C-alpha positions in Angstrom: 14.9 -80.3 -101.9 12.0 -80.6 -104.3 10.0 -77.5 -103.9 6.8 -76.1 -105.4 6.1 -72.3 -106.2 2.2 -72.5 -106.5 -0.9 -69.8 -107.2 -4.5 -70.1 -107.4 -7.6 -68.3 -109.2 -10.8 -68.2 -107.9 -14.5 -67.1 -108.6 -14.6 -65.0 -105.5 -12.8 -64.7 -101.9 -14.1 -67.5 -99.6 -14.6 -71.3 -100.1 -16.9 -71.2 -97.2 -19.5 -68.8 -99.5 -19.5 -71.7 -102.4 -16.4 -69.6 -104.3 -14.8 -72.2 -106.2 -11.2 -72.4 -107.9 -10.8 -71.9 -111.6 -7.1 -71.9 -112.2 -3.9 -73.9 -110.8 -0.6 -72.6 -111.2 2.9 -74.6 -110.4 6.1 -73.9 -111.0 9.1 -76.9 -109.9 12.1 -76.0 -108.3 14.7 -78.5 -107.5 18.0 -77.6 -105.1 16.9 -73.8 -105.7 16.5 -74.2 -109.7 13.9 -74.3 -112.3 13.0 -77.6 -113.7 11.4 -76.6 -116.5 8.6 -79.0 -114.8 5.4 -77.1 -114.2 1.5 -77.8 -113.8 -1.1 -75.5 -115.2 -4.8 -75.9 -115.4 -8.4 -74.2 -116.0 -11.0 -75.4 -114.0 -15.0 -75.7 -114.5 -16.2 -74.1 -111.0 -19.6 -74.9 -111.4 -20.8 -71.7 -110.5 -20.7 -68.0 -111.8 -17.2 -65.7 -111.7 -17.6 -63.0 -109.8 -17.3 -59.5 -111.7 -14.8 -58.2 -109.1 -12.8 -61.6 -109.2 -13.3 -61.3 -113.2 -11.6 -57.9 -112.9 -8.5 -58.9 -111.3 -7.5 -62.0 -112.9 -9.6 -61.7 -116.7 -11.1 -64.8 -116.9 -14.6 -64.9 -117.7 -17.3 -67.7 -117.5 -17.5 -67.8 -120.9 -13.8 -69.1 -121.0 -14.6 -71.4 -118.5 -17.2 -73.4 -120.6 -16.0 -77.1 -121.2 -12.8 -77.0 -118.9 -12.5 -80.4 -116.5 -14.1 -80.0 -113.2 -11.9 -80.4 -109.8 -12.2 -84.2 -109.8 -11.3 -84.7 -113.1 -7.7 -83.0 -112.5 -7.5 -83.7 -108.8 -5.5 -87.0 -108.8 -2.7 -85.6 -111.5 -2.7 -82.3 -109.5 -1.8 -84.4 -106.3 0.5 -86.3 -108.1 2.2 -83.0 -109.1 2.5 -81.6 -105.6 2.7 -84.6 -103.4 6.1 -84.7 -101.1 7.1 -81.1 -101.9 7.4 -78.0 -100.0 5.0 -75.5 -101.5 5.9 -72.2 -101.6 2.9 -70.1 -101.7 2.4 -65.9 -101.3 -0.7 -65.7 -98.4 -0.9 -69.1 -97.6 -3.6 -69.7 -96.1 -6.2 -68.3 -98.9 -4.7 -71.0 -101.9 -4.6 -73.5 -99.2 -8.2 -72.7 -97.5 -9.3 -73.2 -101.3 -7.9 -76.3 -102.2 -8.9 -77.9 -98.6 -12.3 -77.1 -99.7 -12.2 -78.7 -103.5 -10.2 -81.7 -101.8 -13.2 -82.6 -99.4 -15.8 -81.5 -101.8 -14.7 -83.9 -104.6 -12.6 -86.0 -103.3 -14.9 -88.0 -101.2 -12.5 -88.8 -98.1 -10.2 -90.1 -101.0 -7.4 -87.5 -100.0 -6.8 -85.7 -96.3 -5.6 -81.6 -96.1 -3.0 -80.8 -98.3 -0.9 -80.3 -95.5 -1.0 -83.7 -94.9 1.0 -84.6 -98.3 3.4 -81.4 -98.4 4.5 -78.9 -96.0 4.0 -75.1 -96.5 5.8 -72.2 -96.5 4.0 -68.4 -96.7 6.2 -65.9 -98.5 4.0 -63.0 -97.6 4.8 -64.0 -93.9 8.5 -64.0 -95.3 8.3 -60.7 -96.5 6.5 -59.1 -93.7 9.6 -60.3 -90.7 12.2 -58.9 -93.5 10.5 -55.5 -94.2 8.1 -54.6 -91.6 6.2 -51.9 -92.2 6.1 -51.8 -96.2 3.9 -53.1 -98.7 4.4 -56.6 -99.2 2.0 -57.6 -102.5 3.7 -59.2 -105.2 4.1 -56.5 -107.0 5.9 -54.5 -104.4 8.1 -57.1 -104.1 8.7 -57.6 -107.4 10.2 -54.0 -107.5 11.7 -54.4 -104.2 14.2 -57.0 -105.8 14.1 -56.2 -109.4 11.6 -58.7 -110.5 10.5 -58.1 -113.9 6.5 -58.1 -113.4 5.8 -55.9 -117.1 3.6 -58.7 -118.2 1.2 -58.7 -115.2 -1.3 -56.9 -116.6 -4.2 -59.0 -115.0 -3.2 -61.7 -112.2 -2.7 -65.2 -113.9 -1.8 -68.5 -111.8 0.9 -69.9 -113.6 2.5 -66.2 -114.6 1.9 -65.0 -110.7 3.8 -68.6 -109.9 6.9 -67.9 -112.2 6.9 -64.1 -111.0 6.8 -65.6 -106.7 9.6 -67.9 -107.3 11.9 -65.5 -108.7 10.8 -62.9 -105.6 10.9 -66.5 -103.6 14.7 -67.2 -104.3 16.0 -63.9 -104.2 14.1 -63.0 -101.1 16.0 -65.6 -99.2 19.3 -65.5 -100.9 19.4 -66.0 -104.5 20.8 -67.9 -107.1 24.6 -67.0 -105.7 24.5 -67.0 -101.6 22.6 -69.6 -99.5 24.6 -68.5 -96.2 21.7 -67.0 -95.0 19.5 -68.3 -92.1 15.8 -66.7 -91.7 13.1 -67.8 -90.1 9.4 -67.5 -91.2 6.7 -68.2 -89.3 2.6 -68.4 -89.7 -0.2 -67.0 -88.1 -1.3 -69.5 -85.0 -4.9 -69.5 -86.5 -3.5 -71.7 -90.0 -1.8 -74.9 -90.7 1.2 -73.6 -92.3 4.6 -74.8 -91.0 7.7 -72.6 -89.8 10.8 -72.2 -92.9 14.1 -72.0 -91.8 16.8 -71.2 -94.4 19.6 -73.4 -92.9 23.6 -72.8 -93.8 24.2 -74.9 -96.6 27.8 -77.2 -96.0 27.3 -80.6 -98.0 29.0 -81.1 -101.4 26.8 -79.7 -104.4 27.3 -81.9 -107.6 27.7 -78.5 -109.6 29.1 -78.6 -113.5 32.7 -77.4 -114.1 32.8 -75.2 -117.2 36.4 -75.0 -118.3 37.4 -72.0 -120.8 38.5 -73.4 -124.5 41.5 -72.6 -126.3 40.7 -69.9 -128.1 38.5 -68.2 -125.1 42.1 -68.6 -123.2 43.9 -67.2 -126.3 41.2 -64.0 -126.2 42.0 -63.5 -122.4 45.3 -63.4 -123.4 45.2 -60.6 -125.9 43.0 -58.8 -123.4 45.4 -58.9 -120.6 48.4 -57.5 -122.9 46.2 -55.1 -123.9 45.6 -53.9 -120.6 49.2 -54.3 -119.6 50.3 -51.6 -122.8 47.6 -48.8 -121.4 48.6 -49.1 -117.7 52.9 -49.3 -118.7 53.3 -52.8 -117.2 50.6 -52.4 -114.5 48.7 -55.7 -115.7 48.2 -57.1 -111.9 46.4 -59.8 -113.8 49.8 -61.0 -115.5 51.9 -60.2 -112.7 50.1 -62.3 -110.1 50.4 -64.7 -113.0 54.2 -64.9 -113.1 
């Protein structure tokens, strides 16, 4: 399964009021593992960034001078995400902006992004798992022990990396995938539901065998334990 953890930063809160995307950050997961591939782009919004927004993400109008407009990066972005499952925190916000940009610049070239990708809203998932609690990204980092110490300001790529860690832990972590957890979206969005299903198929995992030196060190450690416990080392008994 190919998943893209996605976040955006914008000039303000509502695309209907003319606000635009200024940063896109994406992290790729394949079979719940980081692939090392990512997509990151700053975008010239062709309008001023609101002061309140700058206080959140720190991206200034001066910084965005000379950056490409969305139409210049649109095809590259869509090629990166197409066919993947998008993992987004508060997905209607980011999806709303992406659809606005595709409609504004696409000249009917692209349909809404949900025609190319299914979407998982981790905020909906978190509210179902932790009702009545704070479920913003910082609160989830604290709850699941994810290091967000570098997150003084919001940034699309950093937030995507943090959300990827939170998502993996919230849906069972890397150690166990035998978990069922349904997430449903609000009725007024186009976000699909998400189910974590029991995985029974064979996974092509590497087998790492101990070297001769490691085996020798292991036996020496067992001998030390056996001597200290006066012959009660259970691992040596199990080998006999």
